[in-house]
C-alpha positions in Angstrom: 14.6 47.8 204.1 14.0 44.6 205.9 15.6 44.6 209.4 15.8 42.3 212.4 17.1 43.1 215.9 18.8 40.5 218.0 17.9 40.8 221.7 19.5 38.4 224.2 16.8 37.2 226.5 15.2 34.4 228.5 13.1 33.6 225.4 16.2 33.1 223.4 17.7 30.7 225.9 14.4 28.8 226.4 13.2 28.4 222.9 15.4 30.0 220.2 18.8 29.5 218.8 21.2 32.0 220.4 22.5 34.5 217.9 24.4 35.4 218.6 37.2 44.4 213.2 39.9 43.1 212.4 37.4 43.3 209.5 37.6 39.6 208.9 37.9 36.5 210.9 40.9 34.3 210.5 42.0 30.7 210.2 42.5 28.8 213.4 46.2 28.4 212.6 46.6 32.2 213.1 44.9 32.2 216.5 46.6 31.0 219.7 44.2 28.9 221.9 44.6 26.6 224.8 42.4 23.6 224.4 41.9 23.1 228.2 42.4 26.1 230.5 42.2 24.2 233.8 42.5 20.4 233.4 41.9 19.7 237.1 38.5 21.5 237.0 37.4 20.4 233.6 38.2 16.8 234.3 35.2 16.8 236.6 32.9 17.6 233.6 31.9 15.1 230.9 29.9 16.0 227.8 28.3 13.5 225.3 25.8 13.6 222.5 25.6 14.3 218.8 26.9 17.8 217.8 23.6 18.5 216.0 21.6 18.0 219.2 21.5 19.2 222.8 24.4 17.8 224.8 24.2 15.5 227.8 26.2 16.4 230.9 28.0 14.1 233.4 29.4 16.2 236.3 30.4 15.3 239.8 28.0 17.2 242.1 28.0 19.5 243.8 30.2 21.1 241.3 32.0 24.3 242.5 34.2 26.4 240.2 36.4 28.8 242.1 37.5 30.3 238.8 36.1 30.3 235.3 37.5 27.6 233.0 36.8 25.9 229.7 37.8 22.8 227.6 37.2 22.0 224.0 35.1 18.9 223.6 35.1 19.0 219.8 37.3 21.2 217.6 35.7 22.6 214.4 37.6 23.5 211.3 35.7 26.6 210.4 36.5 30.3 210.8 37.9 31.3 214.2 36.6 34.0 216.5 39.4 36.5 216.6 37.3 39.4 217.9 34.3 39.2 220.2 32.4 41.7 218.1 32.3 39.2 215.2 28.8 38.0 214.6 27.8 34.4 214.7 25.3 31.8 215.9 25.6 29.7 219.1 23.6 26.9 220.7 24.0 26.9 224.5 22.9 24.7 227.4 23.2 25.8 231.0 23.4 23.3 233.9 23.1 23.8 237.6 26.4 23.1 239.4 24.6 22.0 242.6 22.5 19.3 240.9 23.8 18.8 237.4 20.3 19.4 236.0 19.7 21.4 232.9 18.4 24.9 233.5 18.1 26.6 230.2 18.9 25.8 226.6 18.4 26.9 223.0 16.3 25.1 220.5 19.0 23.2 218.6 16.8 23.5 215.5 19.5 24.1 212.9 18.5 27.8 212.5 21.6 29.7 211.2 19.8 32.8 210.1 19.9 35.0 213.2 23.2 36.6 214.2 24.6 38.6 217.0 28.0 39.7 218.2 29.6 37.2 220.6 30.3 40.2 222.9 26.6 40.4 223.6 26.9 37.1 225.4 30.2 37.8 227.1 28.7 41.0 228.6 26.2 38.7 230.4 28.6 35.7 230.9 32.2 36.9 231.4 33.2 33.3 231.7 32.5 32.9 228.0 35.1 35.4 226.9 38.2 33.1 227.2 36.1 30.1 226.1 35.1 31.8 222.8 38.3 33.6 221.8 40.0 31.7 219.0 37.2 29.0 219.1 36.3 27.8 215.6 33.0 27.2 213.8 31.9 23.6 214.4 33.4 23.4 217.9 31.7 22.3 221.1 33.1 23.8 224.3 32.4 23.0 228.0 32.6 26.0 230.4 32.9 26.0 234.1 31.2 29.2 235.4 32.2 30.6 238.8 30.0 32.9 240.9 31.6 35.8 239.1 31.4 34.2 235.7 27.9 35.6 235.2 27.2 39.3 235.6 25.0 40.1 238.6 22.3 41.8 236.6 22.2 38.9 234.1 21.9 36.3 237.0 19.1 38.3 238.5 17.4 38.6 235.1 17.6 34.8 234.4 16.4 33.9 237.9 12.8 34.1 236.7 13.7 31.2 234.2 15.2 29.0 236.9 18.8 30.2 237.3 20.0 29.9 240.9 20.7 33.2 242.7 24.2 32.0 243.5 26.6 29.1 242.8 28.5 27.6 240.0 27.1 26.7 236.6 28.2 24.6 233.7 27.6 25.7 230.1 28.1 23.8 226.9 28.5 26.0 223.8 28.2 24.8 220.2 29.7 27.3 217.8 27.3 27.0 214.8 28.4 29.9 212.7 31.2 32.5 212.7 31.3 35.4 210.3 33.8 38.2 209.8 33.0 41.6 211.3 33.2 43.4 207.9 34.0 43.0 204.3 37.6 42.0 203.5 39.4 41.4 200.3 41.0 43.3 197.4 40.1 47.0 197.3 38.9 47.9 193.8 39.4 51.0 191.7 36.2 52.7 190.6 35.8 55.9 188.6 33.6 57.9 191.0 33.0 61.3 189.4 29.6 62.5 190.5 29.0 59.5 192.7 29.1 59.0 196.5 32.4 58.1 198.1 32.8 55.7 201.0 35.1 56.0 204.0 35.7 53.3 206.6 36.7 53.2 210.3 39.6 51.0 211.3 36.9 48.4 212.2 35.5 48.5 208.7 32.3 50.4 209.4 31.5 52.5 206.3 30.4 56.1 206.0 28.8 57.5 202.9 29.5 61.0 201.5 27.0 62.1 198.9 28.3 64.7 196.4 26.6 68.0 195.6 25.4 66.7 192.2 22.4 65.4 190.5 21.5 61.8 191.2 21.9 59.3 188.4 18.8 58.1 186.7 19.8 54.5 186.5 21.0 52.0 189.0 24.8 52.3 189.6 26.7 49.4 191.2 30.3 49.6 192.3 32.2 46.8 193.9 34.5 48.6 196.4 36.1 45.5 198.0 36.2 42.2 196.1 35.9 39.2 198.5 37.4 35.8 197.7 34.5 33.8 198.9 31.9 32.0 196.7 29.5 33.9 194.5 25.9 34.3 195.7 23.5 31.8 194.3 19.9 32.2 193.5 18.9 30.2 196.6 21.2 32.0 199.0 20.2 34.6 201.5 23.2 36.8 201.9 24.2 37.8 205.4 24.9 41.5 205.2 25.8 44.6 207.1 24.4 47.7 205.3 24.0 51.4 205.6 21.4 53.3 203.6 21.2 57.1 203.0 18.9 59.2 200.9 20.7 61.2 198.2 18.8 64.5 198.7 18.8 64.6 202.5 22.2 62.9 202.9 20.9 61.2 206.1 21.1 57.6 207.2 17.6 56.0 207.3 18.7 52.5 208.3 21.9 50.8 209.3 22.7 47.3 210.7 25.9 48.8 212.1 23.9 50.7 214.7 23.7 49.0 218.1 20.2 48.1 219.2 18.9 48.3 222.8 22.3 48.3 224.2 23.4 45.2 222.3 26.3 45.2 219.7 25.4 45.7 216.0 24.4 42.6 214.1 24.1 41.7 210.4 21.0 40.3 208.9 20.2 37.5 206.5 18.0 38.8 203.7 16.5 36.6 200.9 17.2 38.3 197.6 13.6 38.3 196.6 12.6 40.4 199.7 14.6 43.5 198.9 13.9 46.4 196.4 15.0 45.7 192.8 18.0 48.0 193.0 19.3 46.3 196.1 18.8 42.9 194.5 20.7 44.0 191.4 23.6 45.1 193.6 23.9 41.6 195.0 23.9 39.8 191.6 27.2 37.9 191.1 28.8 39.3 194.3 31.2 37.1 196.2 31.3 36.6 200.0 33.6 39.1 201.6 32.8 41.9 199.1 31.6 45.4 199.8 29.3 47.0 197.3 27.9 50.5 196.9 24.7 50.9 194.9 22.8 54.0 193.9 19.1 53.2 193.5 16.7 55.6 191.6 13.1 55.8 192.8 11.7 53.4 190.2 14.1 50.7 191.5 13.5 51.5 195.1 10.4 52.6 196.9 9.0 54.9 194.2 6.2 57.1 195.4 5.9 55.2 198.6 7.0 57.1 201.7 8.8 55.2 204.4 10.3 56.1 207.8 13.3 58.4 207.0 12.6 58.0 203.2 10.5 60.7 201.4 8.6 59.7 198.4 10.5 59.5 195.1 13.9 59.2 196.9 17.1 58.1 195.3 18.8 55.7 197.8 22.5 54.9 198.4 23.5 51.7 200.1 26.8 50.3 201.1 26.5 46.5 201.6 29.1 44.2 203.2 28.4 40.6 202.1 29.6 38.5 205.1 28.3 35.1 204.3 25.2 33.2 203.2 22.5 30.9 204.6 19.8 29.0 202.6 17.0 31.4 201.8 14.4 28.9 202.8 15.7 28.9 206.4 15.2 32.6 206.9 12.0 33.3 208.8 9.6 35.7 207.1 9.7 39.2 208.6 
């Protein structure tokens, strides 16, 4: 199965869009947020520029933040961040508090296809935690970063890209995309005799239990949770979490739920014409927010081809959470 790994790095800040359960996100009305956490500090910072582009900063220098603070510059009307392990996409610019000059920034290229949990960034920039909680998709946020607002190892890591060894910083965060952590909606009844069963953690992470029975010869699709979002279109690349196991070995061969290189788990955007036929069939007509289980016989999977963790002629079982969509033509080829 196609798979990407989000790694937060200098390269991401310099030239790429940052990618960055309650199983689902929630509306902003259900989330308590202060628009300006420290008016005295944030009044020293001015931000201008179109929301689709990199911001311009006007700050009184030298700027010193004794404590972390934030202020909403623009308030979006999209999904709110109610848990920092939700996945999403951010654009970020970092400025030097001493000079006001821009240090690092993302590409601001409109790419919404690469996701990571927001907690990946708050691990490096603790100052972002309060700034992101209850922020909504479409928002622009100014953040005053104190000496302690960036983790010591992160500051040392980013020094090679121009970050000062000490002192305050200013960040401007554009919240481009916010997704739920897992499928949410109406649980569906399915007759499951002889088919795998699915269990979920409180955070919505699925586990697959394969029965001691013969695998079906045809593709079997069951909608386990019916989401209330829009149905997938032919030109949509669904953003999904998935876990795949082989029927015979009952072992996971791939899962987006597994953390990579110390970073939180991230979903992936997958064009529907880049997956095996059985996986594509499982996505047909599904709505955003749904969870689907599919059993894929070899002729609708990888057939006689052997892959890592997948013996030849394997029947596959996937559980797929459809978290959102992006246009398929915006997803880079893997």
